[in-house]
C-alpha positions in Angstrom: 22.2 109.3 88.5 23.0 105.9 86.5 26.3 105.5 84.1 24.5 102.5 81.8 25.6 102.8 78.6 23.6 104.7 76.0 22.8 101.8 74.3 21.1 100.1 76.9 19.7 103.2 78.9 17.9 104.0 75.2 16.5 100.3 75.3 15.0 100.8 78.5 13.5 104.6 77.6 12.2 102.9 74.5 10.3 100.3 76.6 9.4 102.4 78.9 7.7 105.0 76.5 6.1 102.2 74.7 5.0 100.5 77.8 1.1 101.5 78.4 0.3 101.4 75.0 2.2 97.8 74.4 0.2 95.6 72.2 -2.5 98.4 71.1 -3.4 97.6 67.4 -6.5 99.8 67.3 -4.6 102.9 66.8 -7.7 104.9 67.4 -8.3 103.5 70.5 -4.6 104.1 71.3 -5.4 107.7 70.3 -8.2 107.9 72.3 -6.3 106.2 75.7 -3.4 108.2 75.7 -3.0 110.6 72.5 0.6 111.5 71.6 2.9 109.9 73.1 5.6 112.8 74.0 7.0 111.1 77.3 6.5 108.4 80.1 2.8 107.5 80.6 1.4 105.1 83.4 -1.0 102.3 82.0 -4.4 102.2 82.6 -7.2 99.7 82.8 -9.2 98.9 81.0 -6.6 97.8 77.9 -9.1 98.5 74.6 -7.0 95.5 73.1 -5.8 93.2 75.7 -6.0 89.3 74.8 -5.1 88.5 78.1 -8.2 87.0 78.6 -7.8 84.3 76.5 -4.2 83.4 77.5 -3.3 80.4 79.6 -0.7 79.1 82.0 -0.6 76.4 83.8 2.5 75.2 85.8 2.8 71.4 85.9 4.2 71.6 89.7 6.3 74.5 91.5 9.5 74.3 89.3 6.9 76.0 86.7 5.1 78.4 89.0 5.9 81.5 87.6 3.2 84.2 87.6 2.4 84.5 91.3 0.3 86.7 92.3 -0.5 87.7 88.8 -2.0 84.5 88.1 -5.6 85.9 89.4 -5.5 88.4 86.5 -5.4 85.7 83.6 -8.3 85.2 81.6 -9.9 88.3 82.6 -10.8 91.0 79.8 -9.6 94.3 79.5 -6.7 93.8 81.6 -3.5 95.6 80.8 -0.1 93.4 80.4 1.6 96.0 82.6 -1.0 97.3 85.0 0.7 97.5 88.0 3.9 99.7 86.5 4.2 103.2 87.3 5.1 106.0 84.5 9.0 105.0 83.5 9.2 102.0 84.4 10.0 98.8 82.7 8.6 95.6 81.4 9.5 91.9 82.7 11.8 91.0 79.5 13.8 94.7 80.4 13.9 93.8 84.0 15.9 90.8 83.1 18.1 92.5 80.9 19.1 94.9 83.4 20.1 92.0 85.8 21.9 90.4 83.1 23.9 93.7 82.6 24.3 94.0 86.3 25.7 90.1 86.5 28.1 90.8 83.8 29.9 93.8 84.1 31.7 93.6 86.9 32.8 90.1 86.2 34.1 91.3 82.5 32.7 88.0 80.8 29.2 86.1 80.5 28.5 82.8 82.5 25.5 80.8 81.1 25.4 78.9 84.3 25.2 81.9 86.3 22.8 83.2 84.4 20.9 80.7 84.2 20.9 80.3 88.3 19.8 84.2 88.7 17.0 83.8 85.8 15.4 80.6 88.0 15.6 82.5 91.2 13.9 85.5 89.6 11.3 84.1 88.0 10.2 81.4 90.7 10.4 83.7 93.8 7.3 85.4 94.4 7.5 89.6 94.5 10.4 89.9 92.1 8.9 91.9 89.8 5.1 93.8 89.5 4.6 93.1 85.4 1.2 90.9 84.9 2.4 89.5 81.6 5.0 86.8 81.4 6.3 86.1 77.7 5.5 82.4 75.9 9.4 82.2 76.1 9.4 82.1 79.7 6.3 79.9 80.0 7.8 77.6 77.2 11.1 77.0 79.4 9.6 77.0 82.7 7.4 74.5 81.3 10.6 72.4 80.0 12.1 72.9 83.6 8.6 71.4 85.3 9.3 68.6 83.4 13.0 68.0 84.6 15.2 69.3 81.6 18.0 71.1 82.4 17.9 74.7 82.4 20.3 74.9 79.2 17.6 72.4 77.6 14.8 74.2 78.1 14.4 76.8 75.6 11.5 76.9 73.1 11.3 77.9 69.2 10.3 81.3 70.1 9.8 83.4 66.8 8.9 87.0 68.7 10.9 90.1 68.7 11.1 89.6 72.9 14.5 87.7 72.2 16.3 90.8 71.4 15.2 92.6 75.0 18.5 91.2 76.5 21.0 91.9 73.8 21.3 95.7 74.2 22.2 95.0 78.1 24.8 92.2 77.2 26.3 94.5 74.1 27.1 97.1 76.9 28.3 94.7 79.5 31.0 93.2 76.9 31.6 95.5 74.1 34.8 97.0 75.8 36.4 94.0 77.2 37.4 92.4 73.8 35.3 89.3 74.4 33.3 87.7 71.5 30.3 89.6 71.6 28.5 88.1 68.5 29.0 84.7 70.0 28.0 85.5 73.2 24.9 86.8 72.3 23.9 83.5 70.3 24.8 81.6 73.2 22.5 83.6 75.8 19.5 84.0 73.2 19.3 80.9 72.7 18.8 80.1 76.2 14.9 81.1 75.7 14.9 81.4 71.6 15.6 78.8 69.3 14.3 80.2 66.2 16.9 80.8 63.4 15.2 83.8 63.0 15.4 85.6 65.9 19.6 84.7 66.3 20.0 85.9 62.6 18.5 89.2 63.9 20.1 89.2 67.3 23.4 88.8 65.2 22.6 91.8 62.9 21.8 94.0 66.1 25.2 93.1 67.3 27.0 94.3 63.9 25.0 97.7 63.8 25.9 98.2 67.2 29.6 97.6 67.2 30.0 99.5 63.6 28.0 102.5 65.3 30.2 102.1 68.1 33.4 102.3 65.7 32.2 105.2 64.2 29.7 104.5 61.6 26.9 106.6 60.3 23.7 104.6 61.9 21.8 104.7 58.8 25.0 103.4 56.9 25.2 100.9 59.6 22.0 99.7 59.2 22.1 99.2 55.7 25.4 97.9 55.6 24.8 95.1 58.3 21.0 93.8 57.8 21.0 93.7 53.7 18.4 90.5 54.9 16.2 92.2 56.9 16.4 96.0 55.2 17.4 97.6 51.7 18.2 100.8 50.0 15.4 100.3 47.7 12.9 99.7 50.9 14.2 102.7 52.9 13.9 104.9 49.6 10.2 103.8 48.8 8.9 104.1 52.4 10.5 107.4 53.2 7.6 109.0 51.4 5.5 107.0 53.8 4.4 107.8 57.6 5.2 105.5 60.0 2.1 104.4 60.2 1.9 103.4 56.9 5.1 101.8 56.8 4.1 99.9 60.2 0.8 98.7 59.2 0.4 98.3 55.6 4.3 97.4 54.6 5.3 95.4 57.7 3.0 94.1 60.5 2.7 96.2 64.1 2.9 92.4 65.9 5.8 90.6 67.4 7.0 87.8 64.6 10.8 88.8 64.0 10.0 88.5 59.8 8.2 91.8 60.1 8.9 93.1 63.7 13.2 93.4 63.4 12.5 95.2 59.7 10.1 97.6 61.4 12.4 98.4 64.4 15.5 98.7 61.9 13.2 101.0 59.6 12.0 103.2 62.8 15.8 103.3 63.9 16.4 104.6 60.1 14.0 107.1 59.7 15.1 109.0 63.0 18.5 108.5 62.8 19.0 111.8 64.2 16.7 112.4 66.8 16.5 109.8 69.9 13.0 110.9 71.2 10.9 110.9 67.9 12.4 107.6 67.0 11.2 106.1 70.5 7.9 107.9 70.7 6.8 106.9 66.9 7.9 103.5 67.7 5.0 103.9 71.0 2.3 105.4 68.4 2.6 103.0 65.8 1.2 100.0 68.3 1.8 96.2 68.2 5.0 94.8 70.2 6.3 98.4 71.0 7.8 97.3 73.8 10.3 94.7 72.2 10.8 96.8 69.2 12.4 99.3 71.5 15.2 97.0 72.2 16.3 97.7 69.0 15.2 101.1 68.2 16.1 102.7 71.5 19.7 100.8 71.9 20.4 102.1 67.8 19.6 105.7 68.8 20.8 105.5 72.2 24.5 104.3 70.7 24.1 107.1 67.6 23.1 109.9 69.9 23.0 109.5 73.3 20.1 109.6 75.4 19.0 113.4 76.4 18.5 114.3 80.0 14.7 114.6 79.3 14.4 110.4 78.6 16.8 109.9 81.8 14.9 112.2 83.9 11.6 109.9 84.5 13.4 106.9 83.7 13.2 104.4 86.8 16.4 102.5 85.5 18.3 106.1 85.2 18.3 105.9 88.9 21.1 104.5 90.9 19.6 101.9 93.1 16.5 101.1 90.5 16.9 97.2 91.0 15.1 96.7 94.6 15.7 92.9 94.8 
């Protein structure tokens, strides 16, 4: 079994649990198709809420060719975003996060240019992954790259919580090295997400993880280090309501950082002592559950550890899980 740190392992587990129900907004359809989420499940077609049929990406030239064999499924109705993944496998952003962790850990330091070289090779080489969906940040990046921009200048102003997917990986690789983790995370996230809100959320997530690593209780760490995102008054009101009301009526389940990050913090706060309950609740409320999972899983994993049940079925928890 892998010796991945619990913060990273937790994020990977939360993504894998959410993967089959990712971007379900019709909760009745989610319940009909998958029932009560209690473990890792395989995705099934058709995806009741898929809007991949109206997504478009046309590479300008070979420097922008990132869909490869998956391009044929774009523009079709009902296609599941992660249709070829097996139960317990991770979506694209988390595969990239794992590669980042594996690059940085042996070196004990982060090198943005080395990462960009890895990123370019991974995305431009056919067969490196089996995920059908490729987020807007990657499409924007490679459109700019295809136009001749240098890799460090290809980021777009992406406001989605998917920008936080690499944060637990980089934190896990650097937290014990004496590196300035906060500054490094900002540098890395800005390579694809030049959005002030995403960068502020990344900074808050690092502060919370550092506090928990230092022994702070998770709930207090969240309230102390994310005051712009969540407050004692809000959690006092929200804890009287079920998760699907808080994330649905009070906060949107969608991917945009102003609601998505507080929603993830709320789930981590409510389920602070129960890793499994938290990552399953995150999946059950739908929306951008995979990318919220970067926050929910990392915080709950850091605070509680990742129980054996969630390690056992997780592809990334097995030695040699990266095939490329």
